[in-house]
C-alpha positions, 0 to 999 in steps of 0.5 A: 163483371162490369161491361163498360161500352157506349154501344148498347148492342155490345152489352146485350150480346155480352149478356147473351153469350155469358148468360149461362157462364159458370165459374167455380159453380157460380154464375155472373152478376152483370153491371153496365156502364155506357161511359167511362164516367159511369164506369168510374162511379160503379167501380167506386161503389163496387170495389169487388168487381172481378172483371172489367170488359172495357171499350177504349173509345167512349165519350172520348178517344182515350176515355177507356185508357184514362179509366185504366189509370184511374182504377189502378192509381186513384182507386188503388184497385189492383185486383179487378182484371181489365180486358180492353176491347176495341173496335178501332185498334188504330186508336190504341195499338196493342203493343203500346197499350199493353206496355203503357197501361196496367191491363190484363188482356187486349182483344179486338171486338171482331175476334171475340167470338163466344168461345174466345170470350168464355176462354177470356173470362175463365183466365181472368176469373182464375187470376182474380181468384188467385190474387184474392186468395194471396191477399187473404193469406197476407192479411190473415198472416198479418193478423196472426202475427199481430194477434200473436204479439199481443198474447206474447205480451201477457204475463198473467194466466187469466190475462193470457186466456182473455187475450187469446179469446179476444185475438181469436175474435179479431182473427176469424170472428166468433159467433156465440163465443168461446171458453178457455178451460184449465184441466183439473188433474186432481179429479179422481174419476172423469176429467174436469175442466175449470172455465178460466176465461169466457167470451160471448154467450159463455160469460156467465160460466166463469170459474164453473166446471165445464163438464157440468155447466155445458151441453154433453156434445161440447163436453165430449168434444173437449174430452176428445181433444184432451184424451187425444192431446190434439186440436179437434176441428168439427163442422160447427165448432173446434177445440184447441189443446195446449200443453206447457213444459210442466205438462199443465194442460188447457183447452179452448172451445169455440162454437157453436154453429160456426163454420171455418173456411179452409183459409180460416183452418190454416190461420187458426192452426198457425195461431194455435202453434203460436199460442202454445209457444206463448203458453209455454213461455208464460209458465217458464216466465212464472217459474223464473219469477218464482225462483227470483222471488224465493231468493228475495224472500230468503235474502229478506228473511236472512236480514230479519232473522239476524235481527231476531225477527221472523221471516214471515214479517217480510211476507206480511209487509209485502202483502200489506204494501200491495193491499195499500197500493191497490186501495190507493188506486195505483196501477196493478203492475206497481202494486204487484211490484210493491209486494215483491220489493217491500220485503227488502226494506230492511236489507241494510240491517245485514251491515249493522253489528249484532250488538246494536241490532239485537240490543234489548234496551234503548240505543245510545246516540251513537248506536242510534246513528249506526242503526239508521245507516241501514236505510242508506246501506240497503239502498246502496246494495239494491241500487246496483241492480238494473232489475226494476223490482230491485230498483224499487226495493232500493227506493223503498229501503232509502225512504221507508223511514222518512216521516211525513213531517220531515223528521225522519231519516236518512234525508229528512224528506217530507210530504209528497217528496217521499216516494209513494213506495216508501210512504206505503211500506212505512205504514205496512212495516210499522203496523206489522211490527207493532202487532208482533213480538220484538226483542225490545217489546211485546206485541201491541193489541189491535186497538193500541196500534189503531190509536197510534196510527191515528196519532201519527197520521200527518206526522210520521205517516202519510194521511192517505195511506193511514186512511186506506189502512183503517178502511181495510183494517180487518183485512190487515189483521186477517193477514197476520192470522194467515201468515203467523210467526 
C-alpha cells in the first residue's frame, strides 16, 4: 500500500489506523511518498502496489490527478486501486474527477473515519485480488494454448515426450524435473514403466525401467495413476496418465517437493487434456503414415518383382539413402523422407515391356533407349501427386541415373546440377544391386563392389556420397544381412 500525501500527519494516522488491518490473513506493507514525484518513482520500483491512497494537492494543485494519468498511461498499470483523498474538494469536484480520471474511489479526508478507511481498504483489495486472478488465468490460458500448439506440432514420440516436459517447465515450473514413461504391457507380473524422456535431475535415467530406478513412493504413485487410469495429484508431486486410441498408455511424473497452487492445478488439468488429444493424434498420424508407406513399398515392390528383382531391394535402398543422407549432414526430416521416397526410384519400370525388362543378355540400342524411358516415366507418374514425399520420389526417379560427369540420362545433368536426392539414391541403388543376384548377373563380392565404387567416384557417382558410403561400409553391408532377399 502506498500513501502519497504531503502532510506527515496523514501518513502517521493512516499507519496507526491500519496497523492491525488483515486481508486474506495477511497484513499491509506501507510505502510513503510526500510528493507526486516521489510517488511516481516508488510506483515504478514497486509495480505490485495494490492500493494507492492519493492526495490531490501536493507540490501543485493538480499533482495527484497528473499522477493518476501517469500511472494508467505511462506506467500502464491497470491493477493498482487508486483511492483519491482530498482535503480541498473544491480543487477536484467528485463527479468531474471520477468521470475524467481512472480512479477507483473518491473520499474527502474529513469523512475517512477508521471504520470507513477499513471498509475502503477491503473493497479495494478485493478488487485488486480479483483483477490479479483474472490476469493470472489469462496469462495461464495463453501459456496453455502456446504450449499445446508446440506439442501438437510434434510428429515423433520421443520429440513429443520432450516437448511435453519442456512446455510444463514453461507453464508452471519444475523443481527437480520430470519423467515421461511408456507402460510396458509385456511384463508378466507387476507393471513396468520404461522412461522415454527426462528433464532435470532425472536425465541420467533415460530408457531405464522406472520401477527399479526410482524410489518406492514415486513408483507407487505411478502405479496408482496407471491402475486407476486417471491423473493423480498429491501434495508434493503429480502423475498424469494418458491413453491413446490404440490403448497405448503412458505416464508423466513431476516432483518432488513441489506444490501446486489452485490455479496451477487448473492449468495443468487443461494442459493434460490437450496433451491427451495430441498424444492420440500422434498415434493416429503414425497409423496413417504406416498405411501410406505400406502402399509405397507394395507399389515399389511390384515394380521390382516384375523385373524379377526382390521387394527387399527397395527397402534396403530406402534405408541406405537415409543412412547416407545423415552421413552427409542433411536435416533429419529430409533423411526420413529419403527413406520413404527412394524405394520408388524405379517405379517407371512398370511401363517397360517384359521382353526388355527381363532380358538376360545385353540390350540392343533400341531396347536400351526404351529401358531408359523408365526414369522419365516414373517421374511423370509420381509428379502428379501433391504429397511432399511423392514429389521427392518423382525427383529421385528422374535423376537417379544422372552421372556426376554428365554422361547419364535422361537429361545429361552433371555435378551439383543433379539433385542431392538423386545422387544419394544412385549410390544406394547401385551398391545394393551389385551385391545381389539379378537376371543378368551373379552377386558381386564386397571387395569388387568397393573397387567399382572407387573407380566410378567422380565419374558416375558424386564423390562426397561415395566417401560417406565407404566411411559407413560395414553398416551398409550389415543392412543386407538384416534385410536379406
